C-alpha positions in Angstrom: 3.6 -35.3 -2.8 6.5 -33.0 -2.1 7.9 -32.6 1.4 6.3 -29.7 3.3 8.5 -26.6 3.6 9.6 -25.1 6.9 8.9 -21.4 6.4 9.9 -18.2 8.1 7.4 -15.5 7.4 8.5 -11.8 7.6 5.9 -9.0 7.3 4.2 -6.2 9.1 0.9 -4.6 7.9 -2.5 -6.0 7.0 -1.5 -6.9 3.4 1.2 -9.2 4.9 -1.1 -10.6 7.6 -3.5 -11.7 4.9 -0.8 -13.7 3.2 0.4 -15.3 6.4 -3.2 -16.3 7.2 -3.5 -17.7 3.7 -0.5 -20.0 4.2 -1.8 -21.2 7.5 -5.3 -21.9 6.2 -3.9 -23.8 3.2 -2.0 -26.0 5.7 0.5 -27.5 3.2 3.6 -26.0 4.8 4.8 -25.3 8.3 5.4 -21.7 9.4 8.1 -22.2 12.1 8.7 -18.5 12.9 7.4 -15.0 12.2 9.4 -11.8 11.9 7.7 -8.5 12.2 8.8 -4.9 13.0 8.8 -3.8 16.6 5.5 -2.8 18.2 4.7 0.9 17.6 2.7 3.4 19.6 -0.9 3.7 18.4 -4.1 5.4 19.3 -4.7 8.4 21.6 -3.0 6.7 24.5 0.1 5.9 22.3 0.2 2.4 23.8 2.4 -0.1 22.0 0.4 -2.1 19.5 1.6 -5.3 17.7 1.6 -5.3 14.0 -1.1 -7.2 12.1 1.3 -10.0 11.3 2.4 -10.3 14.9 -1.2 -10.6 15.9 -1.8 -13.5 13.5 1.3 -15.2 14.9 0.1 -14.7 18.5 -3.3 -16.2 17.5 -1.6 -19.3 16.1 1.2 -19.6 18.8 4.0 -19.1 16.3 7.3 -17.9 17.7 7.9 -14.2 17.0 11.1 -12.3 16.4 11.2 -8.5 16.2 14.8 -7.3 15.5 15.2 -3.6 14.7 17.5 -4.7 11.9 19.7 -7.6 11.0 23.1 -6.0 11.6 23.6 -7.7 14.9 25.4 -11.1 14.7 23.0 -12.5 17.4 20.0 -11.8 15.2 21.6 -13.4 12.2 22.5 -16.4 14.3 19.0 -16.7 15.7 17.6 -16.9 12.2 20.2 -19.4 11.0 19.3 -21.7 14.0 15.7 -21.9 12.8 17.1 -24.0 9.9 14.3 -22.9 7.5 13.8 -24.1 4.0 12.5 -20.7 2.8 11.7 -17.2 4.0 8.6 -15.5 2.7 8.7 -11.7 2.9 5.6 -9.5 2.4 5.8 -5.8 3.2 8.2 -6.4 6.0 9.7 -2.9 6.0 13.3 -3.8 6.7 16.1 -4.3 4.2 17.5 -7.8 4.3 21.3 -8.0 4.0 22.9 -10.7 1.8 23.7 -12.9 4.9 20.0 -13.1 5.6 19.0 -13.7 2.0 21.4 -16.6 1.8 20.5 -18.2 5.1 17.4 -20.3 4.3 18.2 -23.3 2.2 16.0 -22.0 -0.7 16.6 -18.3 -0.1 13.9 -15.7 0.4 10.9 -14.9 -1.8 8.9 -11.7 -1.8 5.2 -10.9 -2.6 5.2 -7.5 -4.4 2.1 -5.6 -5.3 2.9 -4.5 -8.8 3.8 -5.9 -12.2 7.5 -5.8 -11.8 9.7 -4.2 -13.0 7.0 -1.5 -13.0 6.7 0.2 -9.6 9.6 -1.2 -7.6 9.7 0.3 -4.1 7.5 1.3 -1.2 4.2 2.5 -2.6 3.3 0.4 -5.7 -0.4 0.3 -5.1 -0.8 4.1 -4.8 1.6 5.0 -7.6 -0.2 2.7 -10.1 -3.5 4.5 -9.4 -1.9 7.9 -9.5 -0.2 7.2 -12.8 -3.5 6.1 -14.4 -2.4 2.5 -14.9 -5.2 0.2 -16.1 -3.7 -3.0 -14.9 -1.5 -4.2 -12.0 -1.0 -7.4 -10.1 1.1 -9.4 -7.7 4.6 -10.8 -8.4 6.2 -13.6 -6.4 9.9 -12.9 -6.7 13.1 -14.5 -5.7 14.9 -11.9 -3.6 18.3 -10.6 -4.3 20.3 -7.6 -2.9 18.6 -5.1 -5.2 15.3 -3.2 -4.6 12.7 -5.5 -6.0 15.1 -6.6 -8.8 15.0 -10.4 -8.3 13.8 -13.0 -10.8 10.0 -13.5 -11.2 8.7 -16.9 -10.1 4.9 -16.3 -10.6 2.5 -13.5 -11.4 -1.2 -12.7 -11.0 -2.9 -9.8 -12.7 -5.9 -7.6 -12.1 -7.6 -4.5 -13.7 -7.6 -1.1 -12.0 -11.0 0.4 -12.4 -11.8 4.1 -12.7 -13.2 4.1 -9.2 -10.5 2.0 -7.4 -9.0 3.6 -4.3 -5.8 2.6 -2.6 -7.9 0.6 -0.2 -10.0 -1.2 -2.8 -7.0 -2.0 -4.9 -5.1 -3.2 -1.8 -8.0 -5.7 -1.2 -8.0 -6.9 -4.8 -4.3 -7.5 -4.8 -4.5 -9.4 -1.4 -7.2 -11.6 -2.8 -5.1 -12.7 -5.8 -1.8 -12.6 -3.9 -2.7 -15.3 -1.4 -3.5 -18.1 -4.0 -0.5 -17.0 -6.1 1.8 -17.3 -3.1 0.4 -20.7 -2.2 0.8 -21.9 -5.8 4.4 -20.7 -5.8 5.2 -22.4 -2.5 3.9 -25.7 -3.9 5.9 -25.4 -7.1 9.0 -24.6 -5.1 8.4 -27.6 -2.9 8.0 -29.8 -6.0 11.1 -28.2 -7.6 8.8 -27.3 -10.5 9.1 -23.5 -10.6 10.7 -21.4 -13.3 12.5 -18.1 -12.7 12.4 -15.3 -15.2 14.7 -12.3 -15.2 13.2 -8.8 -15.0 13.7 -6.4 -17.9 15.5 -3.5 -16.1 14.9 -1.2 -19.0 11.2 -1.1 -18.1 11.8 -0.4 -14.4 10.2 2.6 -12.6 10.2 3.5 -8.9 7.3 3.8 -6.5 8.6 6.3 -4.0 7.3 6.5 -0.5 4.4 8.9 -0.2 5.6 12.2 1.3 3.6 14.6 3.5 4.2 17.4 1.0 2.4 15.7 -1.9 -0.8 15.1 0.1 -1.5 18.9 -0.2 -3.7 19.4 -3.3 -2.2 21.7 -5.9 -5.3 23.1 -7.7 -3.1 24.2 -10.5 -2.7 20.6 -11.6 -5.2 19.0 -14.0 -8.4 17.7 -12.5 -7.6 14.2 -13.9 -4.4 14.0 -11.9 -5.8 15.4 -8.7 -8.8 13.0 -8.9 -6.4 10.0 -9.3 -4.2 11.2 -6.3 -7.3 11.5 -4.1 -8.3 7.9 -4.9 -4.7 6.7 -4.6 -4.3 8.2 -1.1 -7.7 6.9 0.2 -8.0 5.5 2.9 -4.4 6.5 3.9 -2.8 9.0 4.1 -5.6 11.1 2.5 -5.2 14.2 0.3 -6.1 17.5 1.8 -6.6 21.2 1.0 -7.0 24.3 3.1 -9.7 27.0 3.4 -8.9 30.1 5.4 -6.2 28.1 7.2 -8.5 25.2 8.1 -7.3 21.8 6.8 -9.9 19.8 4.9 -9.3 16.2 3.9 -10.7 15.2 0.5 -11.8 11.6 0.5 -13.7 11.4 -2.8 -14.2 13.5 -5.9 -15.2 13.1 -9.5 -14.4 14.9 -12.7 -16.7 17.8 -13.6 -17.2 20.1 -16.6 -17.1 23.8 -15.5 -13.9 25.8 -15.5 -12.6 28.8 -13.6 -9.6 30.1 -11.6 -7.7 27.2 -10.1 -8.8 26.5 -6.5 -12.0 28.5 -6.9 -15.4 27.1 -5.9 -17.4 27.6 -9.0 -20.6 26.0 -7.9 -22.0 25.0 -4.5 -25.3 23.6 -3.5 -26.8 20.9 -1.2 -25.6 18.2 -3.6 -22.1 19.2 -4.8 -19.1 21.5 -4.4 -17.3 22.1 -7.7 -13.8 23.3 -7.6 -11.8 24.6 -10.6 -8.4 23.1 -11.4 -5.6 24.0 -13.7 -7.5 22.0 -16.4 -11.1 21.0 -15.8 -12.7 20.8 -12.4 -13.6 18.5 -9.6 -16.9 17.8 -7.9 -16.2 17.0 -4.2 -18.2 14.1 -3.0 -16.8 13.3 0.5 -14.7 15.6 2.7 -13.6 15.8 6.3 -13.7 19.1 8.2 -11.3 19.7 11.1 -12.2 17.7 14.2 -15.0 15.8 12.4 -15.5 12.6 10.5 -15.7 12.1 6.7 -19.1 13.2 5.4 -20.8 13.4 2.0 -21.5 16.8 0.6 -25.2 17.0 1.5 -24.3 16.5 5.2 -21.5 19.0 5.0 -23.7 21.7 3.4 -26.4 21.2 6.0 -24.1 22.7 8.6 -21.3 24.5 6.8 -22.8 25.9 3.6 -21.4 29.3 4.5 -17.9 27.9 4.2 -18.3 26.8 0.6 -20.0 29.7 -1.3 -19.3 30.2 -5.0 -16.3 32.5 -5.6 -14.5 31.3 -2.4 -11.0 30.0 -3.2 -9.0 27.3 -1.4 -5.6 28.4 -0.1 -2.7 28.0 -2.5 -0.3 25.1 -2.0 2.3 27.4 -0.5 0.0 28.2 2.5 -1.6 24.7 2.9 
């Protein structure tokens, strides 16, 4: 039996917290410290709220560190004094300088939610759905100074279904990522892991989602708009505008009729069909200003006069 590893865990959102919880539940290794981004204001009162990772650490009485970056010598020294074997990084949200990458005895490893080198960067889950990929996965990677460019230590794959959203795919990847990480940790402890270089010729970048691209451009093909709606559900949510009122689109499906892009070409108690640049979309769940997400029958019960055939959603320039 290999000696248990002394691990520093660095992460921030739910995806990372799931992996931290997985290490703790496995119980083979010791998490000696947790790093997470500083608490952020949240909710209507804008009170400071700990990250999901910090909350797990609090629940397990693990020491917590929250530097704004690692530029300060004091923060670098604090990490060095932990004398860790390994640092596990999952969606931390901070770039780690070389001095940090080199501090743990075995360096730093990262859990990345794509099949590297495809979708390096900030939004790999959403970009895979948006692009129409049929497969994705989780890569356990030895970190280097590049952006998701390190050698691959272990991978786990899963299909992307035609109905997957950013949320459902996030959960799929978390469910396969936890056992993959625990397997990689054991192989590292046993000095039985093999590193494989990435093929940089196949690399592509998963850019952070911008506010501008959330606005639906009805001139685009229906297939692309439908994938974007799924990719950005449950956050940050695609939207359109009708007479200046912003309407969030949570769910839609491909439909057959055609017409002028952005025009409602059919509306009844069961569906609202909107023409796109190519094809059309049947809206299935939307959110009106000040309300919650509702299916179309519920919307049409109270706002049928908003969505009559021939009405056009505002152009992207005015959204």
